[in-house]
DRENZASE-877768 format. One line per 3 residues: for each residue x, y, z of C-alpha. Coordinates in steps of 0.02 Angstrom, whole numbers, padded with zeros to 5 digits. Example, Ala and Ser with C-alpha at 12.3 -4.5 7.8 and 13.67 -1.06 7.14 Angstrom:
<rokols>
00615:-00225:00390  00684:-00053:00357
</rokols>
This chain:
<rokols>
04699:03742:07640  04815:03688:07499  04990:03634:07548
05132:03623:07423  05204:03472:07512  05063:03376:07427
05146:03411:07260  05311:03349:07331  05226:03189:07388
05154:03164:07214  05327:03183:07136  05380:03018:07215
05487:02922:07091  05542:03076:06997  05598:03195:07135
05784:03189:07091  05743:03233:06911  05636:03378:06968
05769:03439:07089  05891:03436:06942  05770:03548:06848
05762:03670:06994  05952:03670:07006  05969:03705:06820
05841:03846:06835  05942:03926:06976  06099:03916:06868
06008:03986:06717  05935:04128:06819  06105:04182:06881
06173:04189:06704  06073:04350:06690  06222:04435:06775
06339:04389:06631  06264:04515:06510  06280:04678:06612
06460:04636:06657  06505:04600:06476  06411:04756:06419
06497:04864:06549  06669:04795:06502  06641:04815:06313
06574:04994:06331  06707:05045:06457  06861:04961:06380
06823:04946:06194  06695:05077:06144  06751:05221:06259
06922:05159:06309  07026:05184:06466  07163:05303:06514
07332:05213:06513  07402:05334:06642  07488:05453:06519
07329:05541:06463  07306:05429:06312  07141:05334:06290
07170:05151:06247  07035:05042:06170  07059:04854:06191
07003:04809:06015  07099:04645:06030  06975:04588:06162
06821:04614:06052  06824:04444:05964  06861:04343:06122
06722:04436:06212  06601:04405:06068  06652:04221:06070
06623:04218:06259  06453:04300:06233  06403:04174:06099
06467:04030:06206  06365:04091:06355  06210:04101:06246
06241:03926:06177  06271:03854:06350  06115:03938:06419
06009:03871:06274  06078:03694:06299  06046:03695:06486
05872:03763:06457  05836:03622:06335  05892:03493:06465
05785:03580:06596  05629:03584:06488  05647:03400:06440
05667:03343:06619  05532:03453:06692  05409:03384:06564
05459:03206:06609  05439:03244:06794  05271:03332:06779
05199:03198:06665  05256:03061:06784  05182:03157:06930
05014:03175:06842  05015:02989:06802  05043:02953:06988
04903:03072:07040  04782:03006:06908  04812:02826:06963
04785:02871:07146  04626:02966:07103  04561:02822:06999
04600:02699:07139  04504:02813:07258  04356:02820:07139
04352:02630:07134  04343:02621:07324  04223:02764:07361
04049:02719:07419  03885:02750:07328  03850:02905:07432
03997:02995:07351  03932:02963:07176  03758:03018:07226
03828:03188:07279  03948:03216:07133  03903:03233:06949
03997:03129:06820  04039:03286:06722  04121:03364:06875
04223:03207:06910  04281:03203:06728  04334:03386:06743
04439:03342:06895  04527:03201:06802  04562:03308:06648
04560:03498:06657  04600:03512:06843  04744:03389:06829
04813:03483:06680  04820:03641:06785  04914:03546:06920
05040:03488:06789  05052:03667:06723  05093:03726:06899
05235:03601:06922  05309:03618:06747  05286:03805:06723
05227:03908:06871  05346:03842:07005  05495:03845:06886
05457:04021:06827  05421:04083:07003  05593:04022:07054
05667:04107:06901  05574:04269:06938  05626:04276:07121
05811:04242:07082  05813:04367:06939  05730:04499:07047
05846:04484:07197  06006:04452:07099  05970:04604:06990
05937:04713:07142  06098:04654:07226  06195:04686:07067
06119:04860:07051  06177:04901:07229  06355:04853:07181
06347:04973:07035  06253:05124:07106  06148:05125:07263
06058:05288:07224  05981:05224:07061  05939:05060:07146
05844:05146:07287  05747:05247:07159  05697:05084:07074
05648:05004:07239  05533:05151:07276  05412:05069:07156
05397:04910:07262  05256:04971:07378  05147:05002:07225
05185:04825:07167  05137:04753:07336  04971:04846:07343
04929:04795:07164  04971:04611:07192  04872:04603:07354
04720:04676:07269  04747:04560:07122  04750:04401:07229
04597:04454:07328  04490:04487:07174  04547:04350:07055
04533:04192:07160  04342:04192:07182  04325:04229:06996
04431:04078:06951  04330:03970:07072  04172:04027:06982
04252:03989:06813  04292:03814:06868  04114:03783:06930
04041:03847:06766  04156:03731:06667  04104:03585:06776
03920:03626:06746  03953:03638:06558  04039:03468:06556
03898:03395:06660  03769:03457:06535  03863:03376:06390
03889:03212:06482  03706:03201:06535  03646:03238:06358
03758:03105:06282  03702:02973:06407  03519:03018:06381
03532:03035:06192  03397:02905:06159  03277:02986:06280
03308:03158:06205  03270:03093:06030  03121:02992:06087
03038:03147:06160  03099:03262:06020  03184:03374:06148
03338:03416:06044  03294:03602:06039  03272:03606:06228
03440:03519:06255  03526:03639:06134  03452:03786:06229
03508:03711:06396  03684:03687:06329  03684:03864:06258
03639:03932:06429  03779:03834:06514  03899:03886:06375
03847:04068:06392  03869:04061:06581  04045:03994:06558
04082:04129:06430  04019:04268:06544  04121:04200:06691
04278:04199:06584  04244:04374:06516  04217:04441:06692
04381:04361:06747  04475:04433:06598  04397:04604:06623
04454:04607:06804  04627:04547:06753  04640:04681:06619
04587:04815:06743  04734:04771:06856  04867:04710:06734
04913:04884:06662  04978:04938:06833  05125:04814:06844
05150:04836:06656  05168:05024:06680  05284:05001:06828
05392:04882:06725  05405:05006:06582  05436:05150:06703
05596:05067:06767  05687:05114:06606  05632:05296:06627
05698:05297:06806  05867:05229:06751  05881:05354:06608
05829:05506:06712  05921:05468:06874  06071:05388:06785
06082:05537:06668  06080:05662:06812  06213:05565:06907
06321:05551:06751  06313:05740:06723  06358:05764:06906
06506:05645:06884  06441:05519:07009  06410:05384:06879
06500:05328:06721  06422:05293:06551  06481:05112:06568
06382:05096:06730  06227:05171:06650  06249:05048:06505
06259:04905:06632  06095:04964:06711  06011:04979:06542
06071:04806:06487  05988:04720:06635  05843:04833:06686
05738:04730:06566  05764:04582:06684  05687:04679:06827
05544:04729:06712  05523:04547:06663  05515:04495:06846
05379:04623:06883  05276:04569:06732  05298:04384:06769
05246:04407:06950  05074:04468:06895  05055:04326:06770
05110:04195:06896  04991:04262:07028  04849:04244:06903
04903:04065:06864  04911:04026:07050  04734:04090:07075
04677:03973:06935  04776:03830:07009  04712:03831:07188
04527:03793:07151  04576:03651:07034  04704:03582:07157
04573:03581:07296  04457:03478:07185  04596:03355:07142
04650:03338:07323  04471:03304:07376  04472:03143:07274
04657:03107:07303  04632:03096:07491  04451:03036:07487
04416:02881:07587  04259:02778:07580  04154:02765:07736
04125:02586:07684  04292:02496:07683  04371:02332:07736
04415:02336:07920  04590:02293:07978  04518:02144:08074
04401:02090:07933  04360:01907:07905  04407:01827:07739
04317:01662:07703  04436:01516:07685  04340:01442:07539
04180:01465:07444  04040:01545:07543  03888:01437:07579
03766:01580:07554  03668:01581:07718  03591:01755:07733
03506:01836:07880  03437:02011:07907  03417:02048:08093
03307:02197:08140  03380:02299:07997  03334:02482:07977
03409:02600:07850  03395:02787:07841  03458:02903:07703
03464:03080:07770  03298:03108:07857  03209:02978:07752
03184:02807:07831  03188:02678:07691  03186:02512:07789
03106:02484:07959  03151:02336:08069  03172:02206:07931
03208:02026:07984  03216:01867:07879  03328:01716:07844
03378:01637:07679  03458:01465:07702  03599:01421:07583
03541:01354:07415  03362:01417:07432  03272:01552:07335
03202:01711:07411  03084:01821:07311  03040:02001:07356
02890:02087:07281  02808:02253:07316  02765:02426:07253
02896:02545:07184  02992:02629:07324  02954:02492:07450
03140:02465:07484  03168:02304:07385  03328:02359:07298
03394:02431:07461  03397:02254:07531  03526:02196:07404
03624:02359:07421  03643:02320:07606  03686:02139:07570
03827:02188:07452  03872:02327:07574  03852:02469:07452
03778:02552:07606  03789:02509:07791  03635:02477:07896
03578:02613:08015  03521:02484:08143  03528:02294:08154
03642:02183:08053  03657:02086:07890  03753:01922:07902
03817:01799:07773  03866:01628:07839  03845:01697:08014
03969:01840:07989  03913:02022:07989  03950:02094:07816
04032:02243:07902  04161:02122:07971  04196:02036:07805
04329:02074:07675  04236:02182:07548  04317:02104:07395
04281:01928:07457  04101:01974:07496  04062:02059:07332
04154:01931:07226  04038:01800:07300  03883:01895:07244
03828:01893:07063  03712:02036:07016  03598:02066:06867
03485:02218:06878  03350:02298:06774  03459:02450:06737
03591:02357:06637  03763:02431:06604  03866:02347:06469
04040:02401:06421  04099:02454:06249  04172:02283:06216
04128:02119:06133  03983:02016:06198  04112:01886:06250
04208:02019:06348  04052:02079:06436  03998:01904:06490
04175:01861:06548  04196:02028:06638  04207:01947:06810
04321:01807:06748  04428:01874:06604  04519:01707:06583
04358:01610:06554  04363:01489:06406  04246:01527:06260
04149:01366:06291  04103:01423:06466  04050:01594:06403
03931:01510:06282  03866:01391:06416  03815:01536:06529
03740:01628:06380  03633:01473:06346  03575:01472:06527
03528:01656:06512  03434:01626:06347  03559:01740:06259
03648:01616:06146  03509:01612:06018  03513:01797:05974
03702:01809:05992  03736:01672:05865  03620:01759:05742
03734:01911:05742  03859:01925:05602  04011:01917:05718
03928:01815:05855  04014:01828:06023  04145:01944:05947
04014:02075:05908  04063:02244:05979  03919:02325:06070
03906:02511:06104  03921:02598:06271  03784:02542:06392
03736:02405:06270  03681:02517:06126  03638:02401:05981
03544:02275:06088  03363:02276:06142  03316:02293:06325
03282:02107:06342  03445:02061:06255  03545:02174:06371
03461:02095:06522  03505:01920:06461  03688:01967:06431
03693:02042:06607  03619:01882:06679  03750:01778:06588
03884:01893:06660  03815:01866:06836  03809:01676:06813
03985:01670:06741  04066:01711:06909  03979:01558:06983
03923:01659:07135  03874:01592:07304  03732:01719:07303
03641:01766:07144  03541:01929:07149  03415:01961:07011
03334:02133:07021  03194:02138:06891  03315:02048:06775
03180:01974:06663  03063:02123:06659  03101:02155:06475
03087:01975:06411  02931:01881:06356  02847:01751:06466
02911:01605:06363  03092:01662:06379  03066:01699:06563
03005:01521:06596  03156:01453:06504  03274:01561:06609
03197:01509:06775  03205:01327:06723  03391:01349:06687
03419:01439:06853  03338:01298:06949  03464:01175:06877
03630:01265:06897  03785:01156:06913  03848:01253:07065
03769:01286:07236  03689:01456:07241  03572:01556:07351
03455:01662:07246  03371:01826:07286  03242:01879:07158
03164:02052:07155  03020:02061:07034  02851:02136:06992
02776:01983:06907  02696:01846:07009  02750:01724:06873
02930:01765:06916  02919:01731:07103  02786:01596:07121
02913:01452:07133  03024:01535:07264  03051:01446:07431
03004:01606:07522  02917:01764:07462  02922:01932:07551
02792:02065:07513  02856:02240:07554  02767:02404:07576
02838:02571:07636  02999:02492:07697  02919:02351:07795
02880:02168:07767  02692:02153:07771  02676:01972:07714
02790:01821:07699  02774:01639:07647  02763:01528:07494
02651:01566:07346  02513:01452:07409  02524:01520:07587
02514:01700:07527  02369:01662:07411  02277:01585:07557
02300:01746:07658  02204:01843:07525  02306:01998:07566
02413:02113:07457  02499:01969:07368  02331:01892:07324
02270:02058:07255  02427:02078:07147  02407:01902:07079
02222:01930:07038  02259:02094:06950  02400:02020:06845
02295:01867:06802  02156:01980:06735  02281:02077:06631
02344:01919:06545  02172:01847:06510
</rokols>
């Protein structure tokens, strides 16, 4: 359940400024009592006049200008204080949102892969934009106006009692109707706003997915289908909003009528009491001059309740990320290597299960530092899962994965992952220069080093042919480069961090055999010690590895060198024969 103390926690660094805003709002709310008193005095002493004791009515005309000046001064002071309040509440709310957004982004950086598998990118973007904006709206508008409404309501009621208790009780007789209406309103509106928020998230997810898959959509000429899918999501969002507005409009006239009816009550009851001599015209004028404030409070209460019902679903989504903690995190007693890792890797009886699906079953192998391990097997055999466990994107279900004799679960996560360089088949490149992408892991890297790693990855040749060379801006996800070019840039990026462990997951699947041979020749002559793990489909890619694992259905079915596996005439032999026939 949402707690407002969370908002107070998020206001850290700007709490005094926000308290100033609340204090100013209290002062501004109480200024509402100035106008009925001035009105009552002007009507009673200037317009009607007072008996001076000898039967003569005296009108204090000399007080009119001072009172008008006081009135104008009060208006000017109120406007000035309101300006100061608005400025400071904006500063506070914007600073608060900055704090929340940074905390959420920090959380997103630390959350494990399981979180991203369960949450759509479009939904996460909605949380960081639309949901956060509603939180800011609550702090800068709803809370301030709720305070204003409550003070105006109670101060007006108290003032009315000091003037005439009979009229005041008649006005308060309307309160039970207000309570019933507001209770019904809150009960009906909240689930509608939750549904609105979900429909908006689905709409954003549809847009985000379409943009990311734009090439695929065009390649399969599915533009019409995507437009229809977006239209359905857009229509669903429209219908959810219309249903919410329809419900709101079915309830809103009730507090609106009650607010308008207050003036009728004052006129009827005040008129009767005036005729009976139990109330003066000046007192009726005082009621009439401030009854609008009570009407305003009743109207605002309905609007604020609606805003609160919109706020709570969004706040829950923001808080979910704000307080989210990864199941995979650095332990308090974690080991941080004193220097560069050697790169000794061992999997001991490792099993991994995702949900009810067992992906790896009792996997064991060793990779001595500086050697090369190759893993080959059918799609879905669990090859990529091995490197995900090594980098601790997931934790093993059973067994252990160790690097340099230390269980990865006991290692400092940053130290572990910074020692592993990864280049995968599914390449992600940032909207940056080629130089910036290669130097992503070491932003301070000299240009000469960037080029050296590009040469090792067989990327320098095509980069230098570009008009702006290494300063060429590439699109999001590497748009503007071919699949093989993106893979080579990703390989250069992995080499640039000079990792203790280099993981290549189908990194050369999109390059020709000549380029592939060049790359493996370069990788065998690196100027830094490095343990290599190669996941591939081609026998040509893995044949020179020190050890080759053949996987099938989450298990290692064969292991050895190329010659040893060929001699077994098992699955590896069959794969090699089939690929040899295809290249003949």
